[in-house]
C-alpha positions, 0 to 999 in steps of 0.5 A: 473442494476444488482449488479456488481461482482467487484468494482474497486476503484481508486483515481485520482488526476491531472492525465488527461493523465492517465484517458482514458488509465486506462478506456480502460484497465478496459474495456478490462479486464471487457469483459464478466464480471459484473464490476463497476469502481469508480473514485474518484477525490481528488481535481484535478486542471487539467481536471481530474474531467471533464474527469471522469464525461464525462466517467461516462456519457458515461458508466453506470458502471463508477461512478465519485465521487469528494472530496476536496484534502484529499489524497488516504485514504479519496478517497478510503473510499469514493469509498468503501462507494459507491461501490456495488460489492461483491469484491473490487480491489484498482487499481492505475490510472497510472499503467497497468494490464493484461486483464485477471486480473479480470477473474483470480481473480474472479476464485480464490476469490470465495473459498478464502478470499484474492487473491494475484497475481504477479507483474511487478515492474517498476523502474527508470532503470529496471523492477523486476518480483515478483511472489511469496509472503512471506506470502505463507505457513503461517499457523497461524495469528501469523506467518502471522503477523510476515511475513508481518511485518518483511519480506514483499516486494512490492508484499506483501504490495501493494493493487493493486495486490489483491482482497478483499471481501466486506463483510469482510471489512464491517463486520470488519468496515475496513477503510483507516486511518492514512491519506496518510502515509502507509495507504495501508499497514495498511489497508491490515494488518488489513484485514489479521488479520481478515482472515484465512491464509489458505484462501489466494490464490496466482497467480504466474503470474505477472498480474499487472504492478506497476510503482514506481514514484518519488515525490509521497506521498510514497517518499516525506517528509512533516512535519506531517510525524513524527506524522503519523509514530507514529500513524501507529505503535500505530495502528499496536500495537492495531491490534496485541493486538486485535488478541492476537498475542503472539509476539506483543511486539517484533513485535511492537518494530521492526515495530517502528524501521523500520518505524523510519528508513523509516521516517529518509530516507524521512528526508534525501531526502526531509527535507532541514533542515536535518543534521548530528546533527538532525540525531543523535538526531533522532536516540537516541530515538530508543535505547530502541526499538532496545534492543527489536527488535535486534533479529528480525532486518535483518543484513542490518538494524543493519549495516545501523543503525550503519552507520547512528549513527556513520557516519551520514554525510557520510550516508546522502551523500551516501544515497542521491547519491544512491537514485538519481541513483536508 
C-alpha cells in the first residue's frame, strides 16, 4: 500500500451512533485521494471499539487503535505515532465536514505550512457561520502570538478546521500535553510558533461543521482543573520564551487572567461547593496579574471581573441562568 497523503486522526469514546456516519463522511471526502483514517478508542464501554475494528477489517485505509480511558491528548498522540500521511487532520467523530474538505486543504497546504478553513458552529439554539480568522494578516510571530492569545475565536483555536504538516510536527517533537485541558489550543499555539505566519493559507468557505455539545471535557468541572490551568499558562510562557517573543510578560499575565476566568466559570457551572466566598478568595490571587494585563484585557473582561468580585452571588446566579439558555 502506498504512503497516504492525508492521515485523519480521530479519538472515539462511547460514540457508537457516530462511528458509521463519520466513516461515510470520510469515505466521500476521500474520493480520488490517498487517505487513511486512524480511529483511537479511548476505553469505550459501549460498542464503539468493536465497530471501529469491524471497519478496519473491511477497509485497508482504516486503522483501529485502542487505549485505556486517557482522554483526547493521549489518543491523538497515539494516532500521530501510528500515522503515515504527509499531512495530518484532527477531526471529531461527532462533527461533519464537506466532501471537498480534503481536496481543498491539499491544494493549499502543498505551498504553505498550515491551512485554516471556515466553520459552521452549531450551538443549542442557532448556527454561526465563521469564515475569517483573526490570524489573517499577521506578519510576524510576535503579532501572531498576540492575535492568537488575545483575540482568538472558535475558528482560530479549534484543531478540526486545519491541516498540519507531519514533518513540522515531527521535527519540533510536538505532542498533545496537559491531559484534557485546552490541549488542542496548546498544541496549535506551539505549532504556530514553529512556522512563518506568511505561510498560513485561509479558505473562507465553511467546510467544517462543529457541534458544540454541553457536558464534554471542554464544558465540565473536575478537581484537577485548577492545576491543569496553571500548567497550561506555564507551557505558554515557555513557548513564548523559546521563541523570544518580546511581549512575553504581558501575554503571560493576560493568558493567566483569561484562563483563571475560564476556570472560575467552570467552577460556577459544575462545582457543587462553589459559593460567593470561594469566588472572592479565588479572584484575590489575580491582583498582581491584573496590573500587568489590564491594558490588553478587552472591556468585557474588565467589567466581568468587577462584577465577579463585588457582586459574586448575583454573578453566579446570572451566569448559570445565561448558560442554561445558551
